[in-house]
C-alpha positions as MATLAB code, in Angstrom:
seq = 'XXXXXXXXXXXXXXXXXXXXXXXXXXXXXXXXXXXXXXXXXXXXXXXXXXXXXXXXXXXXXXXXXXXXXXXXXXXXXXXXXXXXXXXXXXXXXXXXXXXXXXXXXXXXXXXXXXXXXXXXXXXXXXXXXXXXXXXXXXXXXXXXXXXXXXXXXXXXXXXXXXXXXXXXXXXXXXXXXXXXXXXXXXXXXXXXXXXXXXXXXXXXXXXXXXXXXXXXXXXXXXXXXXXXXXXX';
ca = [
       0.000    0.000    0.000;
       2.966    2.321    0.364;
       2.878    2.696   -3.453;
      -0.132    4.960   -2.955;
       2.188    7.537   -1.418;
       3.737    7.900   -4.872;
       0.282    8.172   -6.463;
      -0.608   10.951   -4.038;
       2.700   12.701   -4.735;
       2.095   12.411   -8.483;
      -1.363   13.945   -8.190;
       0.094   16.791   -6.114;
       2.781   17.498   -8.730;
       0.276   17.513  -11.611;
      -2.253   19.716   -9.815;
       0.307   22.100   -8.374;
       2.655   22.585  -11.322;
       0.700   21.565  -14.455;
      -2.703   22.979  -13.533;
      -1.295   25.572  -11.116;
      -4.098   24.961   -8.639;
      -3.936   24.612   -4.858;
      -3.832   20.903   -4.003;
      -6.487   21.503   -1.345;
      -8.942   22.477   -4.106;
      -9.257   18.773   -5.016;
     -10.735   18.174   -1.568;
     -12.621   21.317   -0.578;
     -13.201   24.888   -1.766;
     -12.746   26.029    1.833;
      -9.497   27.026    3.530;
      -9.138   23.835    5.524;
     -10.378   20.275    5.641;
     -13.175   19.518    8.103;
     -11.883   16.424    9.877;
     -15.177   16.364   11.763;
     -16.938   15.764    8.437;
     -14.459   13.006    7.588;
     -15.143   11.397   10.973;
     -18.921   11.722   10.518;
     -18.722    9.880    7.218;
     -16.595    7.112    8.713;
     -18.717    6.670   11.858;
     -22.108    6.685   10.134;
     -20.948    4.336    7.384;
     -19.367    1.902    9.871;
     -22.574    1.801   11.937;
     -24.767    1.125    8.899;
     -22.322   -1.328    7.289;
     -22.052   -3.440   10.441;
     -25.798   -3.252   11.143;
     -26.673   -4.444    7.643;
     -24.137   -7.252    8.077;
     -25.612   -8.346   11.407;
     -29.182   -8.241   10.076;
     -28.102  -10.160    6.991;
     -26.453  -12.804    9.179;
     -29.645  -13.101   11.207;
     -31.783  -13.515    8.079;
     -29.387  -15.978    6.464;
     -26.820  -17.433    8.892;
     -23.409  -18.176    7.409;
     -23.008  -21.926    6.809;
     -20.645  -23.721    9.186;
     -17.037  -23.453    8.141;
     -17.379  -20.335    6.002;
     -16.586  -17.861    8.812;
     -13.425  -18.680   10.759;
     -12.471  -16.931   14.020;
      -8.716  -16.278   13.795;
      -8.167  -13.418   16.254;
      -4.610  -13.337   17.629;
      -4.256  -10.330   19.965;
      -0.461  -10.110   19.703;
      -0.356  -10.141   15.904;
      -3.469   -7.992   15.586;
      -2.131   -5.223   17.840;
       1.227   -5.263   16.060;
      -0.498   -4.883   12.681;
      -3.080   -2.324   13.843;
      -0.932    0.864   13.690;
       0.423   -0.098   10.267;
      -3.090   -0.687    8.948;
      -4.433    2.542   10.452;
      -1.596    4.445    8.778;
      -1.422    2.834    5.346;
      -5.096    2.078    4.629;
      -6.205    5.761    4.854;
      -3.259    6.696    2.625;
      -4.398    4.135    0.044;
      -8.059    5.164    0.144;
      -7.321    8.903    0.219;
      -5.066    8.561   -2.830;
      -7.894    6.806   -4.694;
     -10.338    9.530   -3.670;
      -7.984   12.260   -4.818;
      -7.605   10.501   -8.170;
     -11.161    9.363   -8.962;
     -13.473   11.753   -7.077;
     -11.021   14.650   -7.043;
      -8.931   14.895  -10.196;
     -10.891   12.688  -12.628;
     -14.437   13.695  -11.688;
     -13.602   17.397  -11.502;
     -11.889   17.161  -14.882;
     -14.803   15.307  -16.468;
     -17.151   17.912  -15.015;
     -15.502   20.491  -17.276;
     -16.488   18.641  -20.459;
     -19.781   16.903  -19.580;
     -22.818   17.177  -17.335;
     -22.090   16.468  -13.684;
     -24.166   13.273  -13.711;
     -22.151   12.028  -16.662;
     -18.987   12.797  -14.693;
     -20.395   10.855  -11.729;
     -21.133    7.797  -13.868;
     -17.905    7.780  -15.888;
     -15.671    8.342  -12.849;
     -17.502    5.542  -11.015;
     -16.954    3.169  -13.937;
     -13.271    4.144  -14.011;
     -13.085    3.430  -10.279;
     -14.776    0.020  -10.551;
     -12.881   -1.421  -13.514;
      -9.352   -1.526  -11.984;
     -10.770   -3.300   -8.917;
     -11.618   -6.283  -11.114;
      -7.867   -6.985  -11.094;
      -7.923   -7.498   -7.302;
      -6.890  -11.009   -6.200;
     -10.247  -11.698   -4.507;
     -12.008  -11.358   -7.880;
     -10.072  -14.211   -9.518;
     -12.462  -17.051  -10.338;
     -15.572  -15.004   -9.492;
     -18.378  -14.052  -11.857;
     -17.022  -10.789  -13.288;
     -20.455   -9.254  -13.847;
     -21.543   -9.856  -10.274;
     -18.131   -8.811   -8.898;
     -18.312   -5.571  -10.873;
     -21.571   -4.373   -9.324;
     -20.442   -3.889   -5.681;
     -17.453   -1.842   -6.837;
     -19.689    0.222   -9.116;
     -22.237    0.853   -6.340;
     -19.426    1.929   -4.013;
     -18.010    4.248   -6.655;
     -21.432    5.763   -7.292;
     -22.010    6.331   -3.582;
     -18.640    8.045   -3.160;
     -19.236   10.204   -6.229;
     -22.786   11.164   -5.273;
     -21.919   12.177   -1.724;
     -19.001   14.225   -3.072;
     -21.286   16.106   -5.457;
     -24.014   16.552   -2.823;
     -21.637   17.667   -0.062;
     -19.375   19.763   -2.293;
     -16.193   18.267   -0.812;
     -14.262   14.989   -0.683;
     -14.470   14.813    3.104;
     -17.326   12.319    3.423;
     -15.906   10.118    0.675;
     -12.475   10.065    2.342;
     -14.028    8.918    5.623;
     -16.331    6.322    4.055;
     -13.665    4.773    1.839;
     -11.147    4.565    4.675;
     -13.472    2.899    7.182;
     -14.797    0.483    4.552;
     -11.297   -0.802    3.845;
     -10.275   -0.793    7.504;
     -13.235   -3.034    8.345;
     -12.388   -5.264    5.377;
      -8.817   -5.746    6.604;
      -9.208   -5.752   10.384;
     -12.652   -7.205   11.131;
     -13.494   -9.776    8.483;
     -11.172  -10.388    5.558;
     -11.032  -12.944    2.763;
      -8.282  -14.993    1.126;
      -5.677  -14.040   -0.045;
      -5.736  -11.132    2.437;
      -5.871  -13.574    5.355;
      -2.099  -13.225    5.602;
      -2.959  -10.058    7.555;
      -4.196  -10.431   11.158;
      -7.958   -9.934   11.426;
     -10.790  -11.064   13.687;
     -12.528  -13.308   11.136;
     -11.712  -14.837    7.762;
     -14.591  -15.503    5.379;
     -14.063  -18.563    3.189;
     -17.381  -18.496    1.301;
     -18.293  -17.015   -2.068;
     -17.583  -13.296   -1.807;
     -19.464  -12.041   -4.854;
     -23.122  -13.077   -4.934;
     -26.423  -11.312   -5.581;
     -26.840  -11.108   -1.808;
     -23.541   -9.196   -1.701;
     -24.826   -6.794   -4.344;
     -28.096   -6.219   -2.461;
     -26.210   -5.659    0.799;
     -23.859   -3.133   -0.822;
     -26.686   -1.221   -2.479;
     -28.778   -1.203    0.712;
     -25.814    0.072    2.724;
     -25.183    2.824    0.177;
     -28.823    3.952    0.077;
     -29.158    3.964    3.872;
     -25.912    5.872    4.308;
     -26.902    8.514    1.759;
     -30.286    9.018    3.455;
     -28.958    9.095    7.018;
     -25.956   11.358    6.418;
     -27.948   14.010    4.577;
     -31.087   13.649    6.678;
     -29.487   13.815   10.132;
     -25.946   15.119    9.546;
     -26.434   17.659    6.758;
     -23.858   20.424    6.649;
     -24.728   24.044    5.807;
     -24.417   24.920    2.108;
     -20.807   25.734    1.239;
     -21.812   29.258    0.322;
     -22.681   29.774    3.996;
     -19.402   28.329    5.265;
     -16.915   29.981    2.912;
     -14.688   32.525    4.662;
];
């Protein structure tokens, strides 16, 4: 994941010296990042993501042998600070690229909803090269990544900043690595390892339901003032 440091540095160089724009303008039009907004996105998404997972487990319990408890406190605690450092770097670099640079650029040449769709497709396609996709139905595997990309793009457009998307993307990946992971990522210490089929229609429904609930809750109960009211 340390390679994403170089991606972030490359984006900074292009924005700063080719486009001659402040790097912060990829994230927010304001003078500083609202880390409270980042935290709100992460906390609300984690609560909904885990709730949907628990309800889904209650409705359809995981067959015996598919979920393995592998928690090792010593290894987990040693890995924790590395994960909490590198995973947000990885996810923030992706947000800066897809929802920052790419979507803003596309917004200059097409309608904003076209930019949302195209940037989400561009986000989803590279994820089909992830190791966990090997052997899976590509069409079904594609849909959860597309729904995630659409959620991140839509909340960025609605909120006017990358802050929510940065928080959501980071906590999603942190949960995936630290709470319940899948082969081949089980080389990393986590609480559970899931050995079942990762990409199913139930997975798609769960992802879409999580996205819809998050969008409704964050803008219904945690709406921020319009940016015009918060600009200095």
